[in-house]
C-alpha positions, 0 to 999 in steps of 0.5 A: 743385678745380684741380690745382695742378701739371698736368704734359703730354707732358713730354719731357727729352732730351740729346744723345749724342756719340761719338768720331768724329761730324762736325760733319754728323752727324745728332744723337742723344739719350737720352730721359731723360723721355719724354711724362710727364703727371700731375696734383697736388692741392693739400695732397698729396703725389705720389710718384714712385717706379723704379729708378735711371736711370729719369729720376725726379730728371731729372722732378723738376728739368725742371719747374722747368727745372732742365734743358731740357724740353718740353710743358706743366707748368702752375702753379695752373691759370695759367702753363706754366712752360715758356714762361717766360724765366729772368727769368720764371721768378724769381717761381715759383721761391719758390712751388716750392722743392726739397730734395736728395737729398745735404744736406751737398753741397746747403750752401754750406761757407763759409756758416754757417746763418743765411745758407743759410737767409737766402739765398733771402729776399735772393734772393727778398724783398729788401724785407725788413729784415735785423732781420725777415729774421733773425726769420724764419730764428730762426722757421724754425730753431725750426719745424724744430728746430734750437736757436738757438745753432747760427745760427753754425756751418757745414754740416761741424759737422752731421750729416746729419740735421740737414743736411737740416733746414737744407735743409728750412728753407732751401726753406721760409723764402719760403712755397712752395706746392710741395716737391720733394723729390729722395730726401730722406732716401736718404742718411740712417741709417734712424733718422734717415730717419724723424725728418725723414719725420715732420717733413715730415708736421708741416709739411705738415699745419701749412703745407698744403704739397703734395710731389712726392716721388721716392724708389726706397723704396716703403714710404716712398712707402706711408706719406707718399704719396697718389698715386704714379706709377710710371716705367720708362726715362723713362716711366710704367708706372702711377699711381694712389692710393698705397694701390691701385697698392701692393696691387693692381698692374696693371703687372708692372714695379710688380709686379716692384719690389714683390716685390724691396723689402726688407721693413720690419722687423717690430715685436717681440711681447711674450711 
């Protein structure tokens, strides 16, 4: 089976300007992602872990041209996404959707829940009638556990967990093959994190989704992911099956991350 996503030698760099630079000053760059390569198989979850600032989120955004990137991002063995113009890229944005870290900030405060979830359909499926659009929104709300009477409420009326469900529903309404999850539960309370993660697992099983899951929480990655890549300073220092990397890490950096990770709470034993 060929990879759904095959990334080769991906680079993302940002120009650095300093006070006093002249027009002829040689440009300097921050290499946020430096030569990253990996594969993601259909129906699988690939975790991306590392400390804050290591390039995890920039990597995720570079894959879909949210930030300028170079290298190759081969989609379904057919298309290099980085070679496409913004117009050529548009059809692929319905196949690759993103769920963001801050659930409330990622939603338009002037739009109702129903309008937010329907927006990708208006953009990517303009041929769908208003009646069919409403039906699909209602079906998706039910699928992610949002009640029908919520459809005309605004984002500020919802909890963080509910806002993240709205973000997931918005991403899934166009039936993508890949969901890029950028720290999707880090802004939520621990109890709500478990609910959202269980929802993602359930949706993957029912819809056959693939996930690229960016997280700093190694325990979440261990539970959710099939494979993992460990990043440091924009580069991959280790990658492989998640249990293999977590149980027998080869990189000193991975060992350090595991040693520094808070231990998961232990279940109480009844006497």
